[in-house]
N, CA, C and O atoms as a GROMACS GRO file, in nm:
protein
  232
    1UNK      N    1  10.854   8.506   7.418
    1UNK     CA    2  10.977   8.501   7.494
    1UNK      C    3  11.025   8.642   7.530
    1UNK      O    4  11.088   8.661   7.635
    2UNK      N    5  10.998   8.739   7.447
    2UNK     CA    6  11.046   8.874   7.471
    2UNK      C    7  10.980   8.939   7.591
    2UNK      O    8  11.047   9.010   7.667
    3UNK      N    9  10.850   8.918   7.609
    3UNK     CA   10  10.780   8.982   7.722
    3UNK      C   11  10.824   8.920   7.854
    3UNK      O   12  10.829   8.990   7.956
    4UNK      N   13  10.853   8.793   7.856
    4UNK     CA   14  10.899   8.728   7.979
    4UNK      C   15  11.037   8.779   8.016
    4UNK      O   16  11.065   8.805   8.133
    5UNK      N   17  11.123   8.792   7.918
    5UNK     CA   18  11.260   8.837   7.942
    5UNK      C   19  11.261   8.984   7.989
    5UNK      O   20  11.338   9.020   8.077
    6UNK      N   21  11.176   9.066   7.929
    6UNK     CA   22  11.178   9.208   7.964
    6UNK      C   23  11.112   9.235   8.099
    6UNK      O   24  11.146   9.335   8.163
    7UNK      N   25  11.021   9.152   8.143
    7UNK     CA   26  10.952   9.176   8.270
    7UNK      C   27  11.003   9.086   8.384
    7UNK      O   28  10.943   9.085   8.491
    8UNK      N   29  11.111   9.011   8.363
    8UNK     CA   30  11.161   8.920   8.466
    8UNK      C   31  11.204   8.995   8.591
    8UNK      O   32  11.172   8.952   8.702
    9UNK      N   33  11.277   9.106   8.576
    9UNK     CA   34  11.325   9.178   8.694
    9UNK      C   35  11.209   9.238   8.773
    9UNK      O   36  11.213   9.243   8.896
   10UNK      N   37  11.106   9.285   8.703
   10UNK     CA   38  10.988   9.339   8.772
   10UNK      C   39  10.916   9.230   8.851
   10UNK      O   40  10.879   9.252   8.966
   11UNK      N   41  10.897   9.115   8.792
   11UNK     CA   42  10.829   9.004   8.859
   11UNK      C   43  10.912   8.954   8.977
   11UNK      O   44  10.858   8.928   9.084
   12UNK      N   45  11.043   8.940   8.958
   12UNK     CA   46  11.131   8.894   9.066
   12UNK      C   47  11.131   8.994   9.181
   12UNK      O   48  11.129   8.953   9.298
   13UNK      N   49  11.133   9.122   9.152
   13UNK     CA   50  11.130   9.224   9.256
   13UNK      C   51  10.998   9.223   9.332
   13UNK      O   52  10.997   9.240   9.454
   14UNK      N   53  10.889   9.203   9.262
   14UNK     CA   54  10.757   9.196   9.326
   14UNK      C   55  10.748   9.076   9.419
   14UNK      O   56  10.700   9.088   9.532
   15UNK      N   57  10.794   8.962   9.373
   15UNK     CA   58  10.790   8.840   9.456
   15UNK      C   59  10.879   8.857   9.580
   15UNK      O   60  10.838   8.820   9.690
   16UNK      N   61  10.998   8.913   9.563
   16UNK     CA   62  11.087   8.935   9.678
   16UNK      C   63  11.027   9.037   9.775
   16UNK      O   64  11.038   9.020   9.897
   17UNK      N   65  10.964   9.141   9.722
   17UNK     CA   66  10.900   9.241   9.808
   17UNK      C   67  10.787   9.184   9.889
   17UNK      O   68  10.772   9.215  10.007
   18UNK      N   69  10.706   9.100   9.827
   18UNK     CA   70  10.595   9.035   9.899
   18UNK      C   71  10.650   8.945  10.009
   18UNK      O   72  10.597   8.944  10.120
   19UNK      N   73  10.753   8.868   9.978
   19UNK     CA   74  10.813   8.779  10.078
   19UNK      C   75  10.868   8.858  10.197
   19UNK      O   76  10.844   8.822  10.312
   20UNK      N   77  10.941   8.965  10.170
   20UNK     CA   78  11.000   9.046  10.276
   20UNK      C   79  10.891   9.111  10.361
   20UNK      O   80  10.901   9.113  10.484
   21UNK      N   81  10.786   9.164  10.297
   21UNK     CA   82  10.679   9.231  10.370
   21UNK      C   83  10.604   9.135  10.462
   21UNK      O   84  10.557   9.174  10.568
   22UNK      N   85  10.592   9.009  10.421
   22UNK     CA   86  10.519   8.912  10.502
   22UNK      C   87  10.603   8.853  10.616
   22UNK      O   88  10.548   8.816  10.719
   23UNK      N   89  10.733   8.845  10.598
   23UNK     CA   90  10.816   8.774  10.694
   23UNK      C   91  10.903   8.861  10.783
   23UNK      O   92  10.963   8.810  10.877
   24UNK      N   93  10.911   8.989  10.755
   24UNK     CA   94  10.994   9.079  10.834
   24UNK      C   95  10.913   9.200  10.875
   24UNK      O   96  10.812   9.232  10.813
   25UNK      N   97  10.958   9.268  10.980
   25UNK     CA   98  10.888   9.386  11.028
   25UNK      C   99  10.936   9.506  10.947
   25UNK      O  100  11.042   9.563  10.975
   26UNK      N  101  10.859   9.544  10.847
   26UNK     CA  102  10.894   9.655  10.758
   26UNK      C  103  10.813   9.776  10.802
   26UNK      O  104  10.692   9.765  10.822
   27UNK      N  105  10.877   9.893  10.817
   27UNK     CA  106  10.802  10.011  10.862
   27UNK      C  107  10.704  10.060  10.754
   27UNK      O  108  10.724  10.039  10.635
   28UNK      N  109  10.598  10.124  10.801
   28UNK     CA  110  10.499  10.182  10.711
   28UNK      C  111  10.558  10.310  10.653
   28UNK      O  112  10.569  10.410  10.723
   29UNK      N  113  10.597  10.307  10.526
   29UNK     CA  114  10.667  10.419  10.464
   29UNK      C  115  10.580  10.543  10.459
   29UNK      O  116  10.630  10.654  10.477
   30UNK      N  117  10.451  10.527  10.435
   30UNK     CA  118  10.361  10.642  10.428
   30UNK      C  119  10.358  10.716  10.561
   30UNK      O  120  10.358  10.839  10.564
   31UNK      N  121  10.357  10.641  10.672
   31UNK     CA  122  10.354  10.702  10.804
   31UNK      C  123  10.487  10.772  10.834
   31UNK      O  124  10.488  10.881  10.892
   32UNK      N  125  10.598  10.711  10.796
   32UNK     CA  126  10.730  10.769  10.821
   32UNK      C  127  10.745  10.901  10.744
   32UNK      O  128  10.796  10.999  10.798
   33UNK      N  129  10.702  10.903  10.618
   33UNK     CA  130  10.712  11.025  10.537
   33UNK      C  131  10.623  11.134  10.593
   33UNK      O  132  10.663  11.250  10.599
   34UNK      N  133  10.501  11.098  10.636
   34UNK     CA  134  10.410  11.197  10.693
   34UNK      C  135  10.469  11.259  10.819
   34UNK      O  136  10.464  11.381  10.836
   35UNK      N  137  10.527  11.177  10.907
   35UNK     CA  138  10.587  11.229  11.029
   35UNK      C  139  10.707  11.318  10.999
   35UNK      O  140  10.726  11.420  11.066
   36UNK      N  141  10.788  11.283  10.900
   36UNK     CA  142  10.903  11.364  10.863
   36UNK      C  143  10.858  11.500  10.809
   36UNK      O  144  10.917  11.602  10.845
   37UNK      N  145  10.757  11.503  10.724
   37UNK     CA  146  10.707  11.628  10.670
   37UNK      C  147  10.645  11.715  10.779
   37UNK      O  148  10.662  11.837  10.779
   38UNK      N  149  10.573  11.653  10.871
   38UNK     CA  150  10.512  11.726  10.981
   38UNK      C  151  10.620  11.790  11.069
   38UNK      O  152  10.607  11.906  11.108
   39UNK      N  153  10.725  11.715  11.099
   39UNK     CA  154  10.835  11.767  11.180
   39UNK      C  155  10.907  11.880  11.107
   39UNK      O  156  10.942  11.981  11.169
   40UNK      N  157  10.930  11.864  10.977
   40UNK     CA  158  10.997  11.968  10.900
   40UNK      C  159  10.913  12.096  10.897
   40UNK      O  160  10.967  12.206  10.903
   41UNK      N  161  10.782  12.081  10.888
   41UNK     CA  162  10.694  12.198  10.887
   41UNK      C  163  10.699  12.271  11.022
   41UNK      O  164  10.701  12.394  11.026
   42UNK      N  165  10.702  12.196  11.131
   42UNK     CA  166  10.712  12.256  11.263
   42UNK      C  167  10.843  12.331  11.281
   42UNK      O  168  10.845  12.441  11.336
   43UNK      N  169  10.953  12.272  11.235
   43UNK     CA  170  11.083  12.336  11.247
   43UNK      C  171  11.087  12.464  11.165
   43UNK      O  172  11.139  12.567  11.209
   44UNK      N  173  11.031  12.458  11.042
   44UNK     CA  174  11.030  12.577  10.958
   44UNK      C  175  10.950  12.690  11.022
   44UNK      O  176  10.994  12.805  11.021
   45UNK      N  177  10.834  12.660  11.077
   45UNK     CA  178  10.750  12.762  11.140
   45UNK      C  179  10.818  12.819  11.264
   45UNK      O  180  10.802  12.937  11.295
   46UNK      N  181  10.892  12.737  11.335
   46UNK     CA  182  10.960  12.782  11.457
   46UNK      C  183  11.072  12.880  11.425
   46UNK      O  184  11.090  12.978  11.497
   47UNK      N  185  11.148  12.855  11.319
   47UNK     CA  186  11.265  12.936  11.289
   47UNK      C  187  11.244  13.036  11.176
   47UNK      O  188  11.341  13.096  11.130
   48UNK      N  189  11.122  13.056  11.130
   48UNK     CA  190  11.093  13.151  11.024
   48UNK      C  191  11.112  13.294  11.074
   48UNK      O  192  11.079  13.325  11.188
   49UNK      N  193  11.167  13.379  10.987
   49UNK     CA  194  11.183  13.519  11.024
   49UNK      C  195  11.046  13.585  11.034
   49UNK      O  196  10.957  13.555  10.955
   50UNK      N  197  11.029  13.676  11.130
   50UNK     CA  198  10.900  13.746  11.139
   50UNK      C  199  10.882  13.840  11.020
   50UNK      O  200  10.980  13.897  10.970
   51UNK      N  201  10.758  13.857  10.976
   51UNK     CA  202  10.729  13.947  10.865
   51UNK      C  203  10.739  14.092  10.909
   51UNK      O  204  10.705  14.126  11.022
   52UNK      N  205  10.786  14.175  10.819
   52UNK     CA  206  10.791  14.318  10.844
   52UNK      C  207  10.657  14.378  10.806
   52UNK      O  208  10.587  14.323  10.721
   53UNK      N  209  10.619  14.490  10.867
   53UNK     CA  210  10.487  14.549  10.838
   53UNK      C  211  10.466  14.586  10.691
   53UNK      O  212  10.352  14.580  10.644
   54UNK      N  213  10.568  14.625  10.616
   54UNK     CA  214  10.552  14.667  10.478
   54UNK      C  215  10.567  14.556  10.376
   54UNK      O  216  10.570  14.585  10.256
   55UNK      N  217  10.578  14.428  10.417
   55UNK     CA  218  10.601  14.316  10.325
   55UNK      C  219  10.473  14.253  10.273
   55UNK      O  220  10.480  14.144  10.217
   56UNK      N  221  10.358  14.315  10.287
   56UNK     CA  222  10.232  14.257  10.242
   56UNK      C  223  10.215  14.264  10.091
   56UNK      O  224  10.139  14.185  10.035
   57UNK      N  225  10.282  14.356  10.023
   57UNK     CA  226  10.269  14.372   9.879
   57UNK      C  227  10.334  14.255   9.807
   57UNK      O  228  10.436  14.201   9.851
   58UNK      N  229  10.275  14.216   9.695
   58UNK     CA  230  10.326  14.103   9.618
   58UNK      C  231  10.431  14.142   9.523
   58UNK      O  232  10.484  14.057   9.451
   0.00000   0.00000   0.00000
């Protein structure tokens, strides 16, 4: 009885997630995150300060 009670919310969430994914148009999260990171990288490179000639030393 203890394992069923402790894992009920996990099982219920999994079942609800499967139902939602099959019946509604859910965006591909991996693709959305990749596009956001790509855009952030482009913005950072565009607005980065130029390096000074003497800044090569670590």
